[in-house]
N, C-alpha and C positions, 0 to 999 in steps of 0.2 A: 141663231141658235142660243138658247137662255142656259145658267147654269141655276142650281142650289143656292148658290151665292148671292147671284144677281136678285133671285126671288126673294130671299129672305130681305135683303135690303131695300128691295122697292116694297113690301110687306110693311117694312116699319116705316119708311117714307111716305108711304101714300096713305095707309088704314092706321097707322099707327099697332100695328100687330093685335087688331080686332080680333075677338074670337068667333064672330058670329056671322062673319060675310059667307055668303052660298059662293061656291066656285063656278065659273063661267068657261066654255072655252068659246071663243068667239072667231068663227073660220072667215078668211079676208081672201079675196080675188082681187090678182094685178090685173086691172085693163089695160089694153094696147098703148093707152098714154102713159103707163105707168103709178097711175093713181092705185089706190086700195080700195075694195067696197066691200063693206059687209056682204058675207055670202051666207049666213045663219049663225045661229048660238044654242048651247046645248049645257043644262047644268052637267058638272062633273060631280059623280057620286063615288067614285073610290080614288083612294090614294096608296101606292105602292112602290118599295122601293127593289130595283134588280140592282143588285152588289154585281152579279155577276160580269153585267153590262155595263156598268156604270152609270146606270138611269134613272130617274125617277119618273114615276109611271102616272097621270091622271087618266081615269077613264069613266065608265058606265056601265060598273058591276053595279047591282042591286043595294047599293048601300046607302049609306046617307052622310054624306062628306062637308064638312065645311073648313071654314080658317083654322079653326080649333085640332080637327084632325090633321091638316097640312102641317100645323106648326108642332102639334105632336110626334109624327113622323121625322121632320127634319131635324128637330130639337136633340133627337137621340141618338143621331149619327157620327160618328166618328169626323175629325177636320176633311181628313183625305175625301170626305164624300161631298164636302162642297161644292164639289168640282163637276159632281153628278151633272149630264144634261138633264135639263126639265122636257119630258115628252108627252104627247097626248094619245091615248090609246082607244081608238073608236071602236073596234073590235078585233078579234083574231082573223078576220078575214083584209083588215085594210094594214096597211104600215102602219108605222109609229111616224105622227107629225110633232118636228120639234117645234117647240114654243119660239116666236119672233120677238114676243115682247109683251108686257103687263100693262094692265088700266084698271081703273076701278071706277063704279057707280055708285056713290055716297047715299044718293036716294034712295036706291033698291038695294043696299047693303052687298052689291056684288064684286067679286074680284075675279078680275079678266085674264085670260090666257090667249092671245091673241098665235094663230097657225094659219097658216095657209097652203093653199093646194098646190 
């Protein structure tokens, strides 16, 4: 599981806080031999903070989210919120999926959030 502070550090180190990257959820599945394989991807379109649960939710509501929206959302938070867990919310019918890692694709200007089934 990853926290907002981990994400902020990675955003700075990997894309230098660029504001025009698309946010992408990458679903990975573990094979019998323990290796991870890409099981699909989806563009994240919404960013919300659930203060009661202590979580940052990345989802697929019909909005338009980029690293600009993400950075604006987390920069407005108090210091204690930096330990909120980052989760991907596919839909209300599915459980929240904890983010297990981050990545980037500079060629396509994408910032990646890895989740597993």
